C-alpha angles and dihedrals in degrees: 000000000000125000095252090050089051091053091049092049088052089053092242094127087086093054105034138055095246094198091055094044091049092046095049093036092225144088141163128228119201108210097174139331092291105033126068122166116208118200124196119184128209104201094190093056097035092231136122122209109211119189143170133195106242103174148346113254112254119255093227135038091023095157092057091044093053090044089056090051091048091052091052090048095048094052089054099196090079090065104032092231095316122124133219120234138173128232102203099189092061094027091233135145114227133193115212141178132196111225114199098212095180090063099045140075122216099274092045092050091049090049090053092052092044089053090057093046092049093049093044091052091048096047094042089058096040104045097067090052091046091052094047091049092047094048090051090053092049091050092049091049091050092050090049091052092049092047091048092050091048091050092051096038 
């Protein structure tokens, strides 16, 4: 499948200038106010990289945050074949998926993109709660250490 065929299968030919998207090898799809999928195509490799911004990186406890994302990524099933990445200029966490267009038919290509959208929606909703929960645990642990030191001091 070629990139322009992929865009037509997705129904984007009604919303995009296909010639421009094919020439630049990229497009964006706005699913709702919070979820935009960006697709970049590498014609030579026959793949499309689709990605979404799922969160801003936290200002504190960044090492632990990125370790949690790495764990989710390593276990694989938590991301349905998608991968986490980091965009340092905007300090954003992205979720991306490589779609091998040359090896897929229309329904398979759509399923690959739907998988990314489902995971991006899930992680966008889950990451803020995960961070809040984790920060509460860190605060409780710090209070416990201080109390323990005061009791022994």
